[in-house]
C-alpha positions as CSV (number, residue, x, y, z in Angstrom):
1,M,-57.8,-128.4,-15.6
2,F,-58.0,-130.3,-18.7
3,S,-60.1,-134.3,-19.0
4,K,-58.0,-134.9,-21.7
5,V,-55.0,-135.6,-22.4
6,P,-53.6,-133.9,-25.9
7,V,-51.5,-136.1,-28.4
8,Q,-49.1,-133.4,-29.0
9,I,-48.6,-130.1,-26.7
10,N,-46.0,-127.0,-26.7
11,P,-44.8,-128.0,-23.1
12,Y,-43.2,-124.7,-22.1
13,D,-46.5,-122.6,-23.2
14,C,-48.2,-125.4,-20.7
15,A,-45.7,-124.8,-17.6
16,K,-45.7,-121.1,-18.3
17,R,-49.6,-121.5,-17.5
18,G,-49.9,-124.3,-14.9
19,V,-51.5,-126.8,-16.8
20,I,-53.3,-129.8,-15.4
21,F,-54.2,-132.5,-17.6
22,E,-56.2,-135.8,-15.9
23,G,-57.9,-138.3,-17.6
24,T,-57.5,-141.6,-19.3
25,I,-55.9,-142.9,-22.1
26,L,-56.8,-145.9,-24.3
27,V,-53.9,-148.6,-24.5
28,S,-54.9,-148.9,-27.9
29,Q,-53.2,-145.5,-29.3
30,F,-50.2,-147.5,-27.6
31,K,-48.9,-149.3,-30.9
32,R,-46.1,-150.4,-29.3
33,L,-47.1,-151.4,-25.8
34,L,-50.1,-153.6,-27.9
35,S,-47.3,-155.8,-29.7
36,V,-45.6,-155.9,-25.9
37,G,-48.5,-157.5,-24.1
38,R,-49.9,-160.6,-24.7
39,A,-53.6,-160.4,-24.1
40,V,-53.9,-156.5,-24.0
41,N,-57.3,-155.5,-24.0
42,A,-57.3,-152.5,-26.8
43,D,-60.1,-151.0,-24.5
44,S,-58.7,-150.8,-21.2
45,T,-57.5,-147.7,-20.2
46,F,-54.1,-145.8,-18.4
47,D,-55.4,-143.1,-15.7
48,V,-52.8,-140.4,-16.7
49,V,-52.4,-136.5,-14.3
50,L,-49.7,-134.6,-15.9
51,H,-48.8,-131.2,-14.4
52,F,-47.0,-128.7,-16.1
53,D,-45.3,-125.7,-14.2
54,V,-42.3,-123.7,-13.7
55,D,-39.9,-124.6,-10.9
56,A,-37.8,-122.2,-8.4
57,A,-35.2,-122.0,-11.0
58,W,-37.3,-120.9,-13.8
59,D,-37.1,-124.6,-15.2
60,S,-39.9,-126.2,-17.1
61,R,-41.0,-129.5,-15.5
62,L,-43.5,-132.3,-16.1
63,T,-45.2,-134.0,-12.9
64,G,-47.8,-136.5,-12.5
65,S,-48.5,-140.1,-12.5
66,I,-49.6,-142.8,-15.0
67,V,-51.4,-145.6,-13.6
68,G,-53.1,-148.9,-14.9
69,T,-52.6,-153.0,-16.0
70,V,-50.9,-154.6,-18.7
71,V,-51.5,-158.2,-19.1
72,L,-47.9,-160.3,-19.9
73,E,-47.0,-163.7,-20.1
74,C,-45.4,-165.4,-17.3
75,Q,-42.6,-166.7,-18.2
76,R,-42.5,-169.6,-16.0
77,C,-45.7,-171.0,-16.7
78,L,-46.7,-169.6,-19.8
79,H,-50.4,-168.2,-18.5
80,D,-51.1,-164.7,-18.7
81,M,-50.5,-162.6,-15.6
82,E,-51.6,-158.7,-15.0
83,F,-48.9,-156.3,-14.0
84,E,-49.8,-153.3,-11.9
85,I,-47.9,-149.9,-13.6
86,N,-47.9,-147.1,-11.1
87,I,-45.4,-144.6,-12.9
88,S,-44.5,-141.2,-10.5
89,L,-43.2,-138.8,-13.4
90,N,-41.1,-135.7,-12.9
91,H,-38.7,-134.5,-15.9
92,V,-37.4,-131.8,-16.1
93,L,-38.4,-129.7,-20.2
94,C,-35.0,-129.0,-21.8
95,P,-35.4,-126.9,-25.0
96,D,-31.7,-127.9,-26.2
97,E,-28.7,-129.3,-25.3
98,R,-27.0,-125.9,-23.6
99,K,-29.4,-126.2,-20.4
100,L,-28.3,-130.7,-20.5
101,E,-25.0,-129.6,-18.3
102,K,-27.6,-128.0,-15.4
103,H,-29.8,-131.4,-15.5
104,K,-27.4,-134.0,-15.6
105,N,-29.0,-136.0,-12.7
106,S,-32.8,-135.1,-13.9
107,E,-34.8,-136.9,-16.4
108,V,-34.9,-134.8,-19.3
109,I,-37.6,-134.3,-21.9
110,F,-36.0,-132.6,-25.3
111,S,-39.0,-131.4,-27.9
112,E,-38.9,-131.6,-31.2
113,D,-38.0,-128.7,-33.5
114,D,-41.1,-127.2,-33.4
115,G,-41.1,-127.0,-29.6
116,K,-43.9,-129.6,-28.9
117,V,-43.7,-133.3,-27.5
118,R,-46.1,-136.0,-28.4
119,M,-47.4,-136.9,-25.6
120,V,-48.8,-140.0,-26.4
121,D,-45.3,-141.4,-27.2
122,L,-44.0,-139.8,-24.0
123,L,-46.3,-141.9,-21.9
124,E,-45.6,-145.1,-23.6
125,D,-42.4,-144.9,-23.5
126,E,-42.4,-144.3,-19.9
127,I,-44.8,-147.7,-19.7
128,L,-42.5,-149.6,-21.8
129,L,-40.0,-148.7,-19.4
130,E,-41.8,-149.9,-16.1
131,I,-42.7,-153.3,-17.9
132,P,-40.3,-156.3,-16.9
133,I,-38.1,-158.0,-19.3
134,I,-39.1,-161.0,-18.2
135,G,-42.0,-160.7,-16.7
136,K,-43.4,-163.5,-14.0
137,H,-45.6,-164.1,-11.2
138,E,-44.3,-162.6,-7.9
139,N,-44.8,-166.0,-6.3
140,I,-44.4,-169.1,-7.6
141,E,-47.3,-170.1,-6.4
142,D,-49.4,-168.0,-8.4
143,C,-48.2,-169.7,-11.7
144,Q,-50.6,-172.2,-13.0
145,G,-48.9,-174.5,-15.5
146,L,-46.2,-175.4,-12.5
147,D,-48.9,-177.3,-10.8
148,Q,-48.4,-180.5,-12.7
149,Y,-44.8,-180.5,-12.1
150,L,-44.7,-179.6,-8.4
151,E,-47.0,-182.0,-7.3
152,G,-45.7,-185.5,-6.0
153,N,-41.9,-183.7,-6.6
154,E,-41.2,-185.6,-3.1
155,E,-41.4,-189.0,-4.3
156,K,-38.5,-188.2,-7.1
157,N,-36.6,-186.6,-4.7
158,E,-36.3,-189.4,-2.7
159,I,-35.4,-191.7,-6.1
160,V,-32.6,-189.3,-6.4
161,E,-31.0,-189.0,-2.8
162,S,-30.9,-193.3,-3.2
163,V,-28.6,-192.7,-6.0
164,P,-25.1,-193.5,-4.8
165,N,-22.9,-189.9,-5.6
166,P,-20.3,-191.0,-8.5
167,F,-17.7,-188.6,-6.8
168,S,-17.8,-189.9,-3.1
169,I,-14.8,-191.9,-4.2
170,L,-12.6,-189.0,-5.1
171,K,-14.0,-187.8,-1.7
172,D,-12.1,-190.5,0.3
173,K,-8.5,-190.8,-1.9
174,L,-8.8,-186.6,-1.1
175,H,-8.4,-187.5,2.8
């Protein structure tokens, strides 16, 4: 087991040897992720476990997990919100397109022409796919900026209910 996740590896050699990488990756290594997060601390980390092996069908596989937290902008209240990342990896490593038909229902990773995979890019892609397109607090009560709009709405609702409906005349004519 290795404690540092390499930047670039040959996944097929790692799978033959049953290599396990377990460690942390600084968010500062993910350039695209830094542009997505609102207040992402470049010193924060993701815990990563990568296990390369060969399965019973002699296919090279990558399994593991990515765990961490990203700070996003809530689209309701426009304040920071923490979004937990907990990704489970289960990929088939495919050296060329000839084996692709066999794995049409699996997550497939293709290697570069030299047989290597940039692990930082692969992990960053997985994290970016996990982040919601529109980030918002799960509970509306957690939205800090909406308090000013939610307080005192009872009075406004009473005023709206007292205004006569202009279409009520049409309702009477239909019956």
